[in-house]
LUMZA-609963 format. One line per 8 residues: number of its first residue (from 1); their letters; for each residue x, y, z of C-alpha. Coordinates in Angstrom, 3 decimals. Example, Ala and Ser with C-alpha at 12.3 -4.5 7.8 and 13.67 -1.06 7.14 Angstrom:
REM residues 2
1> as> 12.300 -4.500 7.800; 13.670 -1.060 7.140
REM end
This chain:
REM residues 197
1> mdnkilrr> 100.564 89.194 -118.549; 100.582 92.616 -116.732; 95.937 91.833 -115.955; 97.272 88.451 -114.083; 99.704 90.661 -111.920; 97.671 92.924 -111.323; 94.592 91.101 -110.685; 96.647 88.765 -107.988
9> dvilaqsq> 97.559 92.041 -106.340; 94.061 93.032 -106.142; 93.156 90.060 -104.574; 96.313 90.094 -102.731; 95.873 93.281 -101.183; 91.909 91.841 -100.377; 93.135 88.784 -98.269; 95.095 91.036 -96.174
17> rimlllrw> 92.363 93.602 -95.317; 90.220 90.937 -94.194; 92.674 89.199 -92.297; 93.561 92.419 -91.232; 89.786 92.877 -89.763; 89.333 89.647 -88.610; 92.206 90.569 -86.673; 90.734 93.411 -85.292
25> qmarlgnt> 86.989 91.728 -84.549; 89.345 88.976 -82.378; 90.695 91.625 -80.304; 87.343 93.224 -79.783; 85.898 90.200 -78.243; 88.701 89.690 -75.766; 89.076 86.692 -73.928; 85.369 85.550 -73.532
33> gkigvgll> 84.222 86.122 -77.381; 87.131 84.329 -78.144; 85.871 81.240 -76.253; 83.051 81.780 -77.908; 83.714 81.666 -81.145; 86.081 78.434 -80.524; 82.744 76.455 -79.063; 80.856 77.720 -81.810
41> vvagiffi> 83.729 76.692 -84.537; 83.730 72.930 -82.186; 79.832 72.627 -82.179; 79.676 73.123 -85.851; 82.176 70.749 -86.452; 80.281 68.169 -84.002; 77.061 68.832 -85.395; 78.362 68.251 -89.214
49> gavlpeqn> 80.490 64.963 -88.159; 78.554 63.579 -84.963; 75.016 64.763 -85.426; 73.983 64.883 -89.605; 75.487 61.076 -90.201; 73.183 60.322 -87.292; 70.065 61.997 -88.429; 70.685 59.781 -92.297
57> aletlrer> 70.531 56.706 -90.149; 67.266 57.865 -88.650; 65.790 58.710 -91.405; 66.792 55.034 -92.389; 65.458 53.586 -89.893; 62.469 55.270 -90.094; 61.900 54.205 -93.426; 62.699 50.419 -92.880
65> ekilrlqv> 60.086 51.015 -89.811; 57.016 51.907 -92.511; 58.037 49.149 -94.516; 58.219 46.189 -91.893; 54.055 48.140 -90.438; 53.179 47.341 -94.562; 54.481 43.701 -94.413; 53.275 43.114 -91.018
73> qsgsdgtp> 49.444 44.998 -92.321; 49.676 42.335 -95.054; 49.781 38.763 -95.453; 52.564 36.634 -97.706; 49.673 37.412 -100.362; 49.361 41.144 -100.343; 46.614 41.190 -99.205; 45.406 42.941 -95.433
81> vvekkltn> 45.278 41.137 -92.747; 42.659 41.768 -90.513; 43.391 41.399 -86.358; 41.545 39.690 -84.427; 40.788 40.132 -80.710; 41.635 37.973 -79.236; 38.801 36.651 -75.987; 40.001 35.995 -72.630
89> dqalqqfy> 40.925 32.811 -72.384; 42.441 33.287 -75.729; 44.356 35.816 -74.216; 45.379 33.641 -71.044; 46.289 30.759 -73.153; 48.674 33.019 -75.070; 50.576 34.192 -71.835; 50.331 30.643 -70.567
97> nffprfds> 52.156 29.318 -73.826; 55.436 32.321 -73.182; 56.297 29.714 -70.451; 59.070 26.868 -71.171; 57.049 23.657 -70.818; 57.491 21.973 -67.264; 59.825 19.199 -68.699; 62.416 21.479 -69.984
105> spfwirel> 64.093 22.319 -67.185; 67.384 21.055 -67.711; 67.800 22.843 -69.938; 67.405 26.396 -68.328; 69.302 24.903 -65.511; 72.396 24.861 -67.548; 71.805 27.480 -69.756; 71.260 29.345 -66.372
113> vrvaqkqg> 75.204 27.859 -65.531; 76.497 28.390 -68.701; 75.590 31.865 -68.727; 77.404 32.663 -65.431; 80.624 30.891 -66.128; 80.844 32.569 -69.524; 80.836 35.851 -66.598; 83.461 34.065 -65.553
121> leinsgdf> 81.909 33.220 -61.769; 82.794 30.495 -59.545; 79.488 28.378 -58.524; 79.240 27.590 -55.164; 76.488 24.728 -54.648; 73.226 25.875 -55.113; 69.691 24.795 -53.900; 66.748 24.252 -56.197
129> rltlerdw> 62.932 24.154 -54.573; 59.982 22.869 -57.078; 56.859 24.793 -55.385; 53.439 23.356 -57.422; 50.164 25.614 -55.903; 46.809 25.308 -56.182; 44.708 26.257 -58.533; 46.992 27.295 -61.035
137> rlsrydit> 48.553 26.706 -64.091; 52.642 27.616 -63.496; 55.184 25.527 -61.595; 57.432 27.192 -60.088; 61.198 26.445 -59.173; 62.926 28.455 -56.161; 66.673 28.401 -56.976; 69.352 29.945 -54.552
145> mpvsgrya> 72.097 30.219 -56.463; 75.842 31.563 -54.223; 78.452 33.072 -56.584; 81.547 35.329 -56.340; 83.091 37.536 -58.781; 83.504 41.138 -59.960; 80.709 43.423 -59.560; 80.729 44.023 -63.560
153> qirafmad> 80.640 40.309 -63.672; 77.862 39.605 -61.157; 75.890 42.689 -63.422; 76.689 41.207 -66.318; 75.766 37.929 -65.399; 71.825 39.413 -64.214; 71.774 40.908 -67.525; 72.377 37.929 -70.150
161> aleavpal> 70.448 35.543 -67.564; 67.421 37.757 -67.859; 67.589 37.833 -71.625; 68.730 33.928 -71.905; 65.710 32.710 -69.540; 63.077 34.476 -70.344; 60.858 32.927 -67.648; 62.932 33.752 -64.395
169> aitgfsik> 62.619 36.160 -61.955; 65.265 37.551 -59.606; 63.211 37.444 -56.968; 66.335 38.695 -54.180; 69.866 38.454 -53.512; 72.564 39.326 -50.727; 75.905 40.699 -51.152; 78.613 40.169 -49.499
177> rdnvqsal> 82.311 40.589 -49.277; 85.619 39.976 -46.832; 87.015 43.444 -46.164; 86.819 46.538 -48.145; 90.257 46.461 -50.178; 88.547 43.313 -51.654; 87.787 42.966 -55.927; 85.912 39.947 -55.234
185> levrfems> 81.935 40.180 -54.106; 79.918 36.965 -52.238; 76.202 37.170 -53.860; 73.286 35.107 -52.968; 71.114 34.886 -55.702; 67.456 33.914 -54.807; 65.643 33.340 -58.442; 62.235 31.657 -59.433
193> lylne> 61.684 30.075 -62.938; 58.161 29.600 -63.816; 57.260 26.922 -65.976; 54.049 25.849 -67.263; 52.222 22.285 -66.921
REM end
């Protein structure tokens, strides 16, 4: 029993000595040193709480990448796939195959209108003009689409439209606002939709 009390008193005395030493060291540091120690503690907490979990996620993604690369490099039966080089004509054909067929233009225009409505933009009357170039296998729909909405809606529309309609190019736009206090913008988009004939 006495040994336990003695051991407890020794541990208490040592902890008091350590606390006294820490207080003395902190007093020597001054305000700048205390701020520095605080920043080191915060950086350590941030590293443990934010950086280490992301490193684990990165390692998982790297392992997934290796697996996907191996799957791409081998066929369905496990035999390696030999990449064959395309001739110029084959590469050009693959380029043209990227573009949607000419007869799908109503779908893509509806998709463009859907994206604008999804972002809450008000669509004014648009202008659509088909341009056929001689000696060119692509047709081009020149689209003029006036819309009005807030800045964030217009930016989201631009990003979503380019993602939803991959053969679309925004060739220009003009922005007008009634006055400085107005949150609504009137934007006149000029776009080109490229179609394979």
